[in-house]
N, C-alpha and C positions, 0 to 999 in steps of 0.2 A: 441479505448475508447470513440467513439460515440455509442455505442449500452450499455455500462454499466451508461454511463453518461446521456441517455435519459431515461432509466428504471428507475434510482433512482429519475431522475425529474420529472415521472410521476405517483412517488411514494409519491410527496409533499417534497425532497430534494432538496436544493438550492445547485447546482451544478455546480463550478466554474472547469475548466482544464487552470490548468499553464504550458504555455512556456517556462521550465526554458533555453532550449537552446536561446533562444531568448537574454538571458543577456550575454552570450557569442560568441554570431554570430558562434555557432558549428550550422553545419546541422547534423552530423552523429558522430559517436566515432571511432576513429582512432586507437584504441588502450588502453590498460592502461594508457598510459603516459597523454593521451587527458580527462580519468575521474580523475584522478589525478588533475593534474591542475586544472581544472575545479571545481571540485566536492565542497569548498568552496565555493564559486560565487553562485552555484547554490542552496547550503545550506540558504546562505543569501535569494536569490533567493523565497525560499519556504517559509522562516522565515516574508517576506516580506507579500507574498499571503494570510498566517494565520493572518498575523496582520491585512490585508485587508479587509478580509471575515468577520472575527472577529467583525468588523466595522457597516457590512451591516444591515440593519432595519429587514430583513428577515432571518436574522441569529442569532441563540443560541450561544453566544461565547462558551457555557459549555456543548456544543454537536458538536463537529468540529471531521469528521473523515476525512482519505485520503486513497486514492484507489493511490497507484503506479505500476508499468510494467516496469520489468526488472530494468532495473537503474532507473526509478521512483521507485522502491518498495528500492529499496538501499537507497533513498533519504529519501523516508516516514517515514521508522523503524528508520533512523539515527534522522531526525528530531524529531521522539517522546519520543527517547532515552533521548532528552534534553528540548523540550518544553511540559511544563503540559496543554496546552489548547488543544493538540490531543487526544482525547479520544478513539479512535478507527483506524485502520487499515486495510485496507485488501490488501495485496501482490500478484500481480501475478508475478511467474518465476522471482524474485527479491531473495533477503537474507539482512543478515545485516551484513556492513562492519568489519571484525575481528576489525579493528582498534578502533570500535567504544566501545570495553569493556573498554576501559580506562572512556569516558566519558558519559556512560550511566548512566542516574541520576535516571531513572525510564520507565517503560516500561508502555502500554495499552493495552486492549485486542487486538488481531492481528489473523485475517485469513488468511491462508498461503493457495494458490492454484498455484501449480506445476506441469510440465509435466517430467512422470518418464523417457522422452527419450531425456531431455533435454539436447541437446550436446553444448547451450551460456550458460548458468547459470546450470551446474549441481545441478538434484534435492541432493545430498548434503546439501545444500544450505538451503533449504527447511528443513532437518533432522537438520542441528545445530541450524537454529532460534527454531526450534521444542524442542531442548533441552536447548538451554538459556533461553525459559519461564516457562518451566518445574519447572529450579532450582530455578529461579525468583520467582514462584510458580502467573504466568501471565496468566489469560483466553486468550485461543487460541483455533481454528479450526483448520484443515488440512485438505486438500484433495489433493491426487498425483492423477493424471490420468493417468492410464497405458496407453505405448503406444506414449503418446500424448509428442511431442516435446517444441519448445521456442514459446510458443503462442496459442491459443487457437482457433478451426474453431468449426461451427457445434453444433453437441448437447451440445460438451462438455462446448464451449462458452456459451451456452445458461444455460447449469447446473452452471457453475462458475457465470452467472450474478444472477441466483435466490440465491444462498447463498452468493452473495455481498449483495441482497438487503436483504436478512435472517438476516444477520450478521450486519451490520447496523440498523437495523431496532430495533435488540435486545439490543446494548449498545450504541446507540442514542437518540430511541424514548423511551426506554422500555420495548417494547410488545415483551415479550418472549415467543408469543404465536405464532410466525409467522415460517410455516413451509420450511425445505428445498429440502425437497425429495430426501432423505438417502441420 
């Protein structure tokens, strides 16, 4: 998380890193039951964090975006589906929980970044999200990295970071001329 956070901060974004596991004392995911048990608390933690960030003097509360990695991407997308304060989401190798179809009130532009060979969160999650966004006519961008698994390194990580910067610049600052490089 440090690399994209630093890149965004270097370009003038106010960056906050949420440690949602802290609220539940969780140190690692021990299967689906852990996720199901703690998901509502983590969602409340994210809501509280957005509320906190929106009150900060250096933050425009009308231009809040979320980055989520894996489980954090599921949380970010779930929050964006019910919280109109969130204006953009970048999701790294995550997806939208199927249960959220009952609660989705709205969505914002989404950048989907996923590895084609992801064994933890199958790439089908990215395609499922893409279909949902197309059905709801929500702006999105998608990049599936051939051969990549769950988590990025090297050139893929660099490319994902530049895409993230361009996407958030476009949707949170209105600069439509930021280029990502293919």
